[in-house]
C-alpha angles and dihedrals in degrees: 000000000000118000118261101263097048090043092053090051091049091049092049091049091054093048090051092049097065139007104247131027125186110228092235092054092050091050091050094048092049094040093233137112126272088249091057090051090053092051092048091049089053090052091052090049089054088054090056103264110141100225115169128195119239123212132216139079090313100035115187146138141294131195105225133188113274138204093248135033112256122194111297126222122217129176119226096269093047092051092052092045091050095052093046090049091051091050092053095045090100089070093053095082090224096119093239099118097119094044091047091051091052091048091048092053090049093050094043091052094060099040115116115246095257092055095041088056092052092048094048089051089066105068111191126200111189117210122190128183115259112263094014105155123231126217124233105249089225089060091051090050091050093048092045091051091052091049093048094043094044090233127151111258119220116196148148114244113216117222092226135021111277095015115141114244093190101066091109129215123058093334093063111099117235120263115266121209118204142159102234113213105166141018107209132190115208128169095337095315133098125225136187116221106203146154107248107223095200097046094035093223142095116274137183114216128191107241094214088065095048117104107186117220130204140267100037125214139262125293118271139201113250118254129214110257114229109271092010094254122093095200092053091044094053092045089052092051091052091055092048099258124130096220136012090255094057096073121196114342090226122044129172145164129236130190108211129195090232138092115264090234091059093048098045097076090059097042101097105179098349132103125244127194131184110251097183131246092062093303133116140198116229126194116198139172133207142162093258138016092244091052089049091051091048092051090059090067092067091076092065093217136117113271109226100178139003135188148227108037092244089064092048090052090050090051090053091049092051091046090057092047094049092045090052091048091051093050092047092049092052092054097045116102115244115269 
C-alpha cells in the first residue's frame, strides 16, 4: 500500500481525470480498501478540494468546481504543456500577454528541478504579424458567455480595428443582432461565427471589432452550420465561398513550361499533372481572377496556356499593371 501523501496525490490525479468514480473502482486502482478511500477523500476535502459523494448502486465520488482554487496537480507532460502554452499566449491575439507572463512565473517557481530543466530546454520565440489586433479579454468572455448560454448577442461593429463603437451620435455603428454559435481563433485573430438575425444568413465577425451591448437578447435554439464543420465553414468564407462544398469561386488551368516535380513544392492546395515534354498542367483556385493570375507567377516558369477566358483577361490586366510599374520605377529619381 502506498504511503499517505503519494496515495492522496494519486487519488487526486484520478479524480481530475474524469467526472465520476465509483468508490470500488478507486479502491481497486489504488490497491486499498473502500474505508481508506473514504478517509483519503475526507483529507482532500480538508485541503479545500470540493469532492462530492454520488449515490446509486455504484456510489462514488466527483471532483466539483469550488469557490476557491485549491492546489492543482499536474503530471510531467501536463506541466510542460502548460508552460509552453503560456509562453505562446502572446500569439493568441487574446490580449492576455501580461497575465500569461505572471502565470508562467508562478508555475515556473513551483516546478521541480527535473521539470524546470525540461521546460527551459524548449526555448520559445513568439512572432506576431505587425499590426495584428488583440481582443479585450472581457469581450471574449462576453462573447463566450453568449455562445455557451445560447443567447442573442447585441453589439456595435467597428469599421476598423481599434475604433471606438461608443462615441455616440452619427459615428456610432448600428446595433447588430446575431445568434452566436462559435468563437474561433485563426492565425492570431478571433472570430465570431453567428447567424445574423437581420440579414438572415451566416456571418463571420472579427472579435476585435465587436463591442458588446447590454442587455443581450433572448435564448435561441442552435442551428446547423453549413457543412456541419465550423473549421471548414470559416476556411470557405475566407476563400470567398459560401459553404465548404462550394470550393474556390474562381478556378482555372495553366500549362507551365516546367516539370511537375519542380512545381509541386509551391503548389499549396492546387493540383499538378504531368503534360509531357517537361511541361505540366496546374489547376488552381482563388477568391478572384486577378488573385488567381497573380498566384501563377510564384512558379517562376513560362505560362504556355491558360483557361478559362476570365483568367486570360486577368493575366492581361496584370501584365499592363506590371509594365506600368516597371516604366514608372525606371523614371523615378533615386531616393
